[in-house]
All heavy atoms as an XYZ file, in Angstrom:
722
protein
N       9.216     76.180    -16.834
C       9.955     74.940    -16.953
C      10.393     74.709    -18.258
O       9.474     74.563    -19.275
C       9.237     73.850    -16.360
C       9.500     73.444    -14.901
S       9.073     71.831    -14.512
C       8.491     72.025    -12.879
N      11.551     74.121    -18.497
C      11.936     73.850    -19.826
C      11.685     72.327    -20.039
O      11.296     71.614    -19.226
C      13.395     74.164    -20.030
O      14.180     73.317    -19.213
N      11.870     71.934    -21.321
C      11.630     70.554    -21.579
C      12.442     69.553    -20.941
O      12.065     68.463    -20.448
N      13.835     69.961    -20.681
C      14.592     69.008    -19.909
C      14.166     68.825    -18.425
O      14.363     67.815    -17.852
C      16.090     69.422    -20.053
O      16.279     70.759    -19.516
N      13.772     70.019    -17.898
C      13.325     69.885    -16.451
C      11.966     68.949    -16.276
O      11.918     68.225    -15.393
C      13.045     71.306    -15.909
C      14.241     72.063    -15.740
C      13.971     73.532    -15.333
O      12.907     74.029    -15.623
N      14.847     74.129    -14.673
N      11.098     69.151    -17.297
C       9.914     68.292    -17.290
C      10.333     66.790    -17.532
O       9.793     65.907    -16.727
C       8.939     68.781    -18.397
C       8.333     70.251    -18.063
C       7.803     67.667    -18.584
C       7.544     70.718    -19.109
N      11.355     66.544    -18.343
C      11.818     65.128    -18.509
C      12.319     64.585    -17.247
O      12.069     63.415    -16.854
C      12.891     65.074    -19.618
C      13.197     63.682    -20.046
S      11.812     62.771    -20.734
C      11.984     63.275    -22.412
N      13.177     65.420    -16.518
C      13.764     64.885    -15.253
C      12.523     64.513    -14.231
O      12.642     63.509    -13.547
C      14.655     65.883    -14.737
C      15.191     65.568    -13.199
C      15.750     66.142    -15.493
N      11.592     65.464    -14.095
C      10.469     65.243    -13.201
C       9.644     63.969    -13.568
O       9.331     63.153    -12.681
C       9.449     66.465    -13.134
C       8.194     66.223    -12.506
C      10.201     67.700    -12.587
N       9.524     63.746    -14.875
C       8.765     62.528    -15.304
C       9.673     61.326    -14.982
O       8.985     60.305    -14.685
C       8.639     62.642    -16.862
C       7.602     63.736    -17.196
S       5.960     63.422    -16.603
C       5.461     62.050    -17.545
N      10.881     61.334    -15.197
C      11.724     60.230    -14.809
C      11.549     59.950    -13.374
O      11.477     58.800    -12.844
C      13.114     60.488    -15.305
C      13.356     60.385    -16.775
C      14.141     59.336    -14.714
C      14.534     60.764    -17.353
N      11.697     60.906    -12.439
C      11.641     60.747    -11.017
C      10.253     60.099    -10.699
O      10.169     59.283     -9.793
C      11.820     62.072    -10.359
C      11.563     61.983     -8.862
C      13.274     62.499    -10.517
N       9.168     60.645    -11.326
C       7.835     60.174    -10.988
C       7.788     58.609    -11.499
O       7.200     57.797    -10.671
C       6.854     60.916    -11.624
C       6.363     62.203    -11.125
C       5.386     62.940    -12.117
C       5.760     62.014     -9.849
N       8.382     58.335    -12.567
C       8.132     56.950    -13.110
C       8.852     56.023    -12.231
O       8.487     54.976    -11.757
C       8.653     56.782    -14.455
C       7.750     57.523    -15.418
C       8.930     55.329    -14.854
C       8.229     57.627    -16.850
N      10.057     56.533    -11.688
C      10.928     55.576    -10.922
C      10.217     55.409     -9.481
O      10.280     54.366     -8.930
C      12.342     56.148    -10.708
C      13.134     55.468     -9.545
C      13.131     56.053    -11.953
N       9.611     56.476     -8.861
C       8.974     56.434     -7.686
C       7.699     55.476     -7.700
O       7.403     54.700     -6.897
C       8.504     57.830     -7.298
O       9.607     58.687     -7.115
N       6.987     55.591     -8.826
C       5.684     54.790     -8.945
C       6.168     53.306     -9.075
O       5.525     52.458     -8.556
C       4.860     55.264    -10.092
C       4.248     56.584     -9.726
C       3.692     54.231    -10.400
C       3.629     57.297    -11.036
N       7.209     52.997     -9.795
C       7.725     51.633     -9.989
C       8.129     51.044     -8.654
O       7.833     49.889     -8.332
C       8.895     51.586    -10.907
N       8.817     51.799     -7.758
C       9.106     51.481     -6.418
C       8.019     51.193     -5.601
O       7.861     50.055     -4.835
N       6.899     52.002     -5.600
C       5.762     51.694     -4.947
C       5.043     50.422     -5.272
O       4.568     49.543     -4.519
C       4.760     52.941     -5.035
C       5.346     54.096     -4.256
C       3.350     52.600     -4.398
C       4.540     55.446     -4.489
N       4.975     50.170     -6.594
C       4.225     49.001     -7.149
C       5.047     47.742     -6.736
O       4.560     46.706     -6.232
C       4.219     49.004     -8.678
C       3.170     50.134     -9.046
C       3.795     47.677     -9.306
C       3.098     50.460    -10.566
N       6.450     47.845     -6.727
C       7.365     46.728     -6.341
C       7.142     46.355     -4.986
O       6.961     45.209     -4.561
C       8.822     47.053     -6.694
C       9.681     45.910     -6.319
C      11.220     46.355     -6.570
C      12.123     45.290     -5.977
N      13.571     45.795     -5.976
N       7.124     47.480     -4.090
C       6.903     47.214     -2.681
C       5.488     46.622     -2.329
O       5.445     45.664     -1.515
C       7.000     48.600     -1.889
N       4.436     47.091     -3.037
C       3.162     46.296     -2.802
C       3.077     44.874     -3.260
O       2.668     44.103     -2.649
C       1.978     47.088     -3.589
C       1.839     48.394     -2.996
C       0.576     49.299     -3.653
N      -0.609     48.506     -3.139
C      -1.715     48.607     -3.787
N      -1.898     49.379     -4.764
N      -2.787     47.903     -3.316
N       3.835     44.695     -4.394
C       3.879     43.208     -4.846
C       4.617     42.277     -3.866
O       4.203     41.297     -3.528
C       4.565     43.225     -6.258
C       4.854     41.731     -6.811
C       3.747     41.196     -7.378
C       6.090     41.195     -6.551
C       3.980     39.893     -7.942
C       6.184     39.869     -6.981
C       5.263     39.262     -7.774
N       5.761     42.784     -3.351
C       6.507     42.114     -2.380
C       5.808     41.882     -1.058
O       5.783     40.773     -0.548
C       8.002     42.823     -2.240
C       8.857     42.657     -3.336
O       8.633     41.860     -4.159
N       9.840     43.542     -3.372
N       5.114     42.871     -0.675
C       4.288     42.724      0.586
C       3.199     41.741      0.365
O       2.962     40.933      1.395
C       3.642     44.049      1.008
N       2.570     41.676     -0.771
C       1.547     40.691     -0.996
C       1.977     39.247     -0.996
O       1.345     38.313     -0.638
C       0.704     40.993     -2.245
C      -0.216     42.273     -2.269
C      -0.967     42.308     -3.408
N      -1.801     43.433     -3.357
C      -2.540     43.976     -4.403
N      -2.376     43.507     -5.541
N      -3.266     45.050     -4.205
N       3.219     39.078     -1.385
C       3.708     37.752     -1.733
C       4.775     37.363     -0.593
O       5.553     36.441     -0.695
C       4.354     37.634     -2.974
C       3.480     37.733     -4.219
N       3.086     38.950     -4.666
C       2.750     36.766     -4.771
C       2.124     38.728     -5.653
N       1.902     37.463     -5.707
N       4.781     38.160      0.494
C       5.622     37.764      1.637
C       7.150     38.031      1.511
O       7.898     37.144      1.961
N       7.574     38.841      0.577
C       9.076     38.969      0.252
C       9.457     40.274      1.065
O       8.938     41.349      0.918
C       9.313     39.282     -1.234
C       8.806     37.955     -2.029
C      10.712     39.551     -1.414
C       8.771     38.154     -3.472
N      10.455     40.158      1.958
C      10.841     41.127      2.776
C      12.230     41.613      2.321
O      13.137     40.702      1.971
C      11.057     40.726      4.172
C      11.700     41.726      5.078
C      11.117     42.818      5.439
C      13.047     41.461      5.618
C      11.686     43.794      6.289
C      13.664     42.353      6.454
C      12.951     43.479      6.806
N      12.520     42.777      2.044
C      13.925     43.290      1.677
C      14.538     44.035      2.698
O      13.865     45.041      3.191
C      13.685     44.128      0.361
C      15.011     44.517     -0.226
C      14.883     45.132     -1.629
O      13.882     44.816     -2.339
O      15.709     45.904     -1.915
N      15.790     43.673      3.168
C      16.415     44.357      4.241
C      17.126     45.647      3.717
O      17.100     45.958      2.550
C      17.516     43.433      4.749
O      18.605     43.339      3.824
N      17.682     46.455      4.534
C      18.166     47.624      4.143
C      19.430     47.544      3.205
O      19.750     48.421      2.507
C      18.609     48.497      5.413
C      17.452     49.042      6.153
C      17.839     49.827      7.246
N      16.676     50.368      8.071
C      16.766     50.978      9.298
N      17.849     51.168      9.796
N      15.608     51.280      9.736
N      20.037     46.282      3.381
C      21.286     45.849      2.606
C      20.808     45.495      1.288
O      21.687     45.174      0.351
C      22.081     44.899      3.194
C      22.732     45.543      4.490
C      23.709     44.536      5.174
N      24.266     44.979      6.321
C      25.100     44.309      7.132
N      25.382     42.989      6.767
N      25.599     44.780      8.119
N      19.549     45.345      0.922
C      19.016     44.895     -0.380
C      18.825     43.403     -0.446
O      18.468     42.826     -1.530
N      18.984     42.535      0.771
C      18.741     41.180      0.657
C      17.249     40.844      0.765
O      16.541     41.508      1.558
C      19.469     40.469      1.798
C      20.973     40.700      1.728
C      21.610     39.930      2.838
N      23.116     40.203      2.868
C      23.944     39.864      3.815
N      23.335     39.490      4.951
N      25.308     40.000      3.577
N      16.872     39.919     -0.117
C      15.483     39.564     -0.071
C      15.287     38.260      0.673
O      15.971     37.341      0.415
C      14.898     39.478     -1.475
C      14.821     40.773     -2.103
C      14.138     40.654     -3.554
O      14.055     39.603     -4.162
N      13.784     41.866     -4.040
N      14.224     38.206      1.567
C      13.940     37.011      2.254
C      12.457     36.714      2.059
O      11.543     37.622      2.059
C      14.120     37.118      3.640
C      15.688     37.322      3.941
C      15.901     37.543      5.535
O      14.981     37.831      6.157
N      17.070     37.533      5.965
N      12.000     35.383      1.979
C      10.577     35.037      1.760
C       9.991     34.931      3.265
O      10.634     34.086      3.897
C      10.445     33.814      0.934
C       9.050     33.412      0.912
C       8.178     34.035      0.050
C       8.551     32.184      1.569
C       6.775     33.768      0.043
C       7.375     31.857      1.526
C       6.444     32.560      0.671
N       9.094     35.433      3.555
C       8.330     35.276      4.823
C       6.892     34.720      4.515
O       6.193     35.322      3.803
C       8.191     36.560      5.581
C       9.529     37.094      5.889
C       7.434     36.295      6.991
C       9.630     38.408      6.541
N       6.625     33.554      5.102
C       5.317     32.928      4.748
C       4.161     33.806      5.370
O       4.294     34.363      6.412
C       5.214     31.462      5.401
N       3.207     33.948      4.570
C       2.088     34.845      5.063
C       1.389     34.189      6.246
O       1.259     32.943      6.304
C       1.145     35.001      3.735
C       1.472     33.917      2.962
C       2.896     33.570      3.296
N       0.923     34.952      7.191
C       0.202     34.463      8.307
C      -1.235     34.003      7.892
O      -1.878     34.601      7.174
C       0.173     35.522      9.315
C       1.474     35.965      9.929
C       2.024     34.865     10.804
O       1.483     34.101     11.426
N       3.471     34.869     10.703
N      -1.600     32.902      8.526
C      -2.904     32.401      8.273
C      -3.892     32.567      9.504
O      -3.388     32.784     10.604
C      -2.924     30.929      7.987
C      -2.127     30.513      6.747
C      -1.985     29.139      6.585
O      -2.291     28.275      7.499
N      -1.630     28.517      5.408
N      -5.034     32.767      9.237
C      -6.036     33.003     10.458
C      -6.077     31.702     11.242
O      -5.666     30.571     10.798
C      -7.362     33.455      9.955
C      -8.040     32.513      9.044
O      -7.359     31.452      8.544
O      -9.298     32.517      8.941
N      -6.540     31.820     12.417
C      -6.610     30.769     13.397
C      -7.609     29.564     12.911
O      -7.206     28.426     13.151
C      -7.124     31.221     14.745
C      -6.101     32.085     15.480
O      -4.833     31.879     15.114
O      -6.367     32.835     16.236
N      -8.676     29.964     12.209
C      -9.464     28.928     11.743
C      -8.778     27.986     10.778
O      -9.074     26.736     10.799
N      -8.106     28.532      9.854
C      -7.326     27.703      8.837
C      -6.244     26.867      9.587
O      -6.176     25.693      9.117
C      -6.572     28.758      7.804
O      -7.702     29.472      7.348
C      -6.006     27.854      6.727
N      -5.578     27.409     10.502
C      -4.557     26.624     11.207
C      -5.252     25.469     12.004
O      -4.738     24.370     11.835
C      -3.866     27.472     12.227
C      -2.722     28.457     11.586
C      -2.135     29.229     12.563
C      -1.232     30.154     12.054
N      -0.360     30.999     12.939
N      -6.416     25.665     12.561
C      -7.068     24.598     13.264
C      -7.536     23.597     12.418
O      -7.416     22.330     12.652
C      -8.205     25.234     14.109
N      -8.018     23.911     11.221
C      -8.457     22.914     10.165
C      -7.246     22.151      9.710
O      -7.350     20.933      9.628
C      -9.130     23.692      8.987
C     -10.446     24.205      9.260
C     -10.996     25.008      8.024
O     -10.566     24.640      6.902
O     -11.862     25.853      8.253
N      -6.241     22.704      9.467
C      -4.973     21.993      8.962
C      -4.368     21.058     10.145
O      -4.019     19.952      9.770
C      -3.860     23.053      8.548
C      -4.203     23.841      7.321
C      -3.105     24.849      7.089
C      -4.346     22.916      6.127
N      -4.458     21.469     11.342
C      -4.044     20.623     12.441
C      -4.877     19.441     12.544
O      -4.533     18.339     12.699
C      -3.975     21.317     13.775
C      -3.795     20.523     14.999
C      -2.804     22.407     13.717
N      -6.193     19.646     12.381
C      -7.189     18.580     12.538
C      -6.985     17.513     11.353
O      -7.025     16.400     11.623
C      -8.604     19.028     12.514
C      -8.984     19.660     13.765
O      -8.392     19.364     14.840
N     -10.014     20.647     13.794
N      -6.850     18.102     10.199
C      -6.580     17.255      9.048
C      -5.180     16.510      9.313
O      -5.206     15.226      8.834
C      -6.576     18.038      7.759
C      -6.440     17.127      6.470
C      -6.405     18.060      5.242
O      -6.704     19.300      5.316
O      -6.264     17.469      4.156
N      -4.168     17.014      9.628
C      -2.940     16.450      9.855
C      -3.225     15.155     10.897
O      -2.554     14.213     10.650
C      -1.864     17.418     10.334
C      -0.496     16.834     10.648
C       0.021     16.275      9.303
C       0.398     17.960     11.211
N      -3.813     15.433     12.025
C      -4.087     14.514     12.939
C      -4.866     13.290     12.303
O      -4.586     12.075     12.680
C      -4.782     14.968     14.100
C      -3.923     15.792     15.024
C      -2.620     15.133     15.508
O      -2.735     14.053     16.034
O      -1.725     15.878     15.634
N      -5.861     13.530     11.526
C      -6.640     12.553     10.842
C      -5.851     11.716      9.953
O      -5.946     10.446      9.960
C      -7.758     13.069     10.029
O      -8.586     13.938     10.984
C      -8.697     11.997      9.478
N      -4.908     12.368      9.197
C      -4.029     11.594      8.317
C      -3.064     10.916      9.086
O      -2.666      9.678      8.574
C      -3.260     12.568      7.345
C      -4.187     13.258      6.302
C      -3.407     14.308      5.611
C      -4.780     12.354      5.415
N      -2.525     11.285     10.207
C      -1.647     10.476     10.994
C      -2.343      9.168     11.475
O      -1.683      8.143     11.442
C      -1.104     11.276     12.227
C       0.032     12.294     11.827
C       0.555     13.011     12.861
N       1.500     14.064     12.478
C       1.925     14.946     13.178
N       1.538     15.184     14.358
N       2.908     15.736     12.650
N      -3.553      9.369     12.019
C      -4.294      8.068     12.391
C      -4.479      7.149     11.231
O      -4.377      5.945     11.455
C      -5.659      8.563     13.040
C      -5.559      9.319     14.308
C      -6.852      9.873     14.714
O      -7.852      9.420     14.273
O      -6.856     10.734     15.667
N      -4.733      7.566     10.129
C      -4.939      6.722      8.949
C      -3.636      5.955      8.544
O      -3.636      4.822      8.314
C      -5.468      7.531      7.786
C      -6.861      7.965      7.878
C      -7.286      8.707      6.651
N      -8.613      9.097      6.680
C      -9.235      9.734      5.774
N      -8.595     10.100      4.700
N     -10.478     10.161      5.826
N      -2.590      6.694      8.572
C      -1.309      6.023      8.462
C      -0.953      4.964      9.446
O      -0.452      3.975      8.993
C      -0.124      7.094      8.334
C      -0.310      8.015      7.102
C       1.223      6.450      8.384
C       0.682      9.177      7.131
N      -1.259      5.242     10.648
C      -1.072      4.184     11.718
C      -1.883      2.956     11.422
O      -1.418      1.913     11.562
C      -1.366      4.765     13.073
C      -0.572      5.643     13.646
C      -0.843      6.222     15.035
C      -0.001      7.399     15.469
N      -0.447      7.818     16.868
N      -3.150      3.102     11.030
C      -4.026      2.083     10.689
C      -3.406      1.245      9.465
O      -3.307     -0.018      9.452
C      -5.413      2.454     10.334
C      -6.253      1.384      9.768
C      -6.106      3.054     11.604
N      -3.028      2.000      8.486
C      -2.401      1.328      7.291
C      -1.009      0.547      7.632
O      -0.835     -0.515      7.085
C      -2.148      2.397      6.134
C      -3.397      2.903      5.536
C      -2.977      4.068      4.594
C      -4.177      1.866      4.844
N      -0.279      1.166      8.501
C       0.941      0.489      8.928
C       0.515     -0.852      9.759
O       1.172     -1.849      9.460
C       1.780      1.408      9.842
C       2.434      2.499      9.062
C       3.118      3.435     10.026
O       2.930      3.393     11.209
O       3.900      4.255      9.562
N      -0.449     -0.834     10.444
C      -0.937     -2.051     11.160
C      -1.281     -3.092     10.225
O      -1.007     -4.242     10.383
C      -1.971     -1.768     12.267
C      -1.428     -1.538     13.660
C      -2.591     -1.324     14.587
N      -2.965      0.059     14.650
C      -4.079      0.541     14.656
N      -5.219     -0.255     14.707
N      -4.415      1.741     14.734
N      -2.059     -2.680      9.123
C      -2.580     -3.621      8.196
C      -1.424     -4.173      7.396
O      -1.425     -5.403      7.280
C      -3.654     -2.851      7.306
C      -4.868     -2.654      8.005
C      -3.924     -3.795      5.942
C      -5.896     -1.711      7.198
N      -0.480     -3.320      7.083
C       0.681     -3.839      6.161
C       1.545     -4.764      6.995
O       2.146     -5.692      6.423
C       1.407     -2.649      5.731
N       1.751     -4.672      8.247
C       2.645     -5.460      9.095
C       1.937     -6.712      9.618
O       2.716     -7.722      9.974
C       3.079     -4.601     10.264
O       2.125     -4.158     11.148
C       4.036     -3.359      9.714
N       0.736     -6.877      9.701
C      -0.074     -8.077     10.194
C      -0.270     -8.989      9.099
O      -1.193     -8.753      8.323
C      -1.321     -7.644     10.874
C      -1.841     -8.878     11.557
O      -1.168     -9.808     11.728
O      -2.999     -8.633     12.035
N       0.538    -10.122      8.925
C       0.366    -10.969      7.786
C      -1.055    -11.619      7.706
O      -1.600    -11.704      6.569
C       1.520    -12.096      7.878
C       2.813    -11.546      7.510
C       2.843    -11.196      6.074
O       2.321    -11.895      5.173
O       3.622    -10.158      5.729
N      -1.483    -12.141      8.852
C      -2.754    -12.925      8.808
C      -3.921    -11.923      8.437
O      -4.747    -12.338      7.577
C      -3.099    -13.543     10.188
C      -2.269    -14.757     10.528
C      -2.683    -15.357     11.849
N      -2.226    -14.410     12.941
C      -2.945    -13.956     13.914
N      -4.247    -14.325     14.009
N      -2.432    -13.157     14.721
N      -3.866    -10.895      9.049
C      -5.012     -9.777      8.689
C      -4.919     -9.428      7.310
O      -5.946     -9.157      6.572
C      -4.818     -8.754      9.688
C      -6.174     -7.931      9.624
C      -6.108     -6.800     10.590
O      -5.157     -6.392     11.219
N      -7.212     -6.083     10.893
N      -3.740     -9.157      6.786
C      -3.638     -8.593      5.416
C      -4.178     -9.548      4.379
O      -4.617     -9.459      3.337
C      -2.172     -8.229      5.046
O      -1.287     -9.183      5.087
N      -3.841    -10.903      4.655
C      -4.384    -11.846      3.769
C      -5.837    -12.079      3.760
O      -6.431    -12.148      2.665
C      -3.802    -13.367      4.236
C      -2.305    -13.571      3.941
C      -1.975    -15.054      4.214
N      -0.470    -14.930      4.261
C       0.261    -15.630      5.204
N      -0.351    -16.471      6.051
N       1.618    -15.566      5.043
N      -6.485    -11.873      4.908
C      -7.959    -11.873      4.959
C      -8.600    -10.668      4.375
O      -9.550    -10.749      3.742
C      -8.463    -11.968      6.394
O      -8.121    -10.953      7.232
N      -7.950     -9.620      4.486
C      -8.334     -8.463      3.858
C      -8.300     -8.526      2.211
O      -9.161     -8.116      1.623
C      -7.605     -7.045      4.321
C      -7.955     -6.877      5.751
C      -7.835     -5.928      3.482
C      -7.132     -5.712      6.381
N      -7.144     -9.152      1.807
C      -7.040     -9.323      0.418
C      -8.026    -10.199     -0.079
O      -8.572     -9.935     -1.158
C      -5.624     -9.859      0.082
N      -8.398    -11.250      0.638
C      -9.547    -12.069      0.180
C     -10.836    -11.375      0.211
O     -11.620    -11.461     -0.781
C      -9.708    -13.365      1.208
N     -11.146    -10.548      1.173
C     -12.286     -9.757      1.242
C     -12.418     -8.731     -0.025
O     -13.526     -8.550     -0.670
C     -12.501     -8.816      2.515
C     -12.780     -9.785      3.731
C     -12.699     -8.946      5.019
O     -13.171     -7.710      4.831
O     -12.609     -9.492      6.054
N     -11.368     -8.185     -0.310
C     -11.269     -7.228     -1.448
C     -11.586     -8.010     -2.854
O     -12.306     -7.483     -3.699
C      -9.970     -6.505     -1.544
C      -9.747     -5.618     -0.358
C      -9.685     -5.733     -2.895
C      -8.394     -4.863     -0.248
N     -10.945     -9.123     -3.007
C     -11.241     -9.982     -4.174
C     -12.648    -10.410     -4.193
O     -13.256    -10.489     -5.272
C     -10.244    -11.219     -4.135
C      -8.797    -10.791     -4.384
C      -8.625    -10.163     -5.763
O      -9.214    -10.587     -6.799
O      -7.811     -9.286     -5.824
N     -13.240    -10.797     -2.979
C     -14.645    -11.119     -3.061
C     -15.554    -10.023     -3.440
O     -16.589    -10.201     -4.193
C     -14.977    -11.606     -1.712
N     -15.265     -8.747     -2.850
C     -15.943     -7.664     -3.339
C     -15.772     -7.274     -4.872
O     -16.720     -6.761     -5.432
C     -15.621     -6.432     -2.493
C     -15.929     -6.389     -1.018
C     -15.294     -5.349     -0.279
C     -17.480     -6.429     -0.971
N     -14.685     -7.592     -5.420
C     -14.532     -7.302     -6.923
C     -15.243     -8.225     -7.752
O     -15.728     -7.902     -8.765
C     -12.980     -7.531     -7.173
C     -12.101     -6.401     -6.788
C     -10.540     -6.585     -7.434
N      -9.850     -5.758     -6.736
C      -8.476     -5.742     -6.750
N      -7.837     -6.784     -7.323
N      -7.716     -4.706     -6.213
N     -15.501     -9.498     -7.101
C     -16.200    -10.462     -7.996
C     -17.805    -10.047     -7.963
O     -18.433    -10.427     -8.858
C     -16.176    -11.861     -7.354
C     -14.638    -12.268     -7.594
O     -14.061    -11.890     -8.478
O     -14.265    -13.143     -6.819
N     -18.260     -9.211     -7.051
C     -19.774     -8.910     -6.964
C     -20.067     -7.879     -7.910
O     -19.730     -7.353     -8.571
C     -20.090     -8.526     -5.576
C     -20.022     -9.660     -4.574
C     -20.543     -9.145     -3.169
C     -20.430    -10.447     -2.086
N     -20.890     -9.933     -0.864
């Protein structure tokens, strides 16, 4: 093999390795490339345990928001709560 043939083989190897590294990076980060070259982001799948935890946390936060909305809309109750908070600050 001559020097130019070795150089061609080296270039092909470098390009192939770069393509493999790019494909692994995209797979890890949820990037999908179509045959036409368009890239789309696909959210990585989470395990069922994580999904269940997130759903439970979301429900808890929704319940808290409902309570806060009730407190904010009830004038009498909000005045008494404000007085209680002020009393606690003084202690």
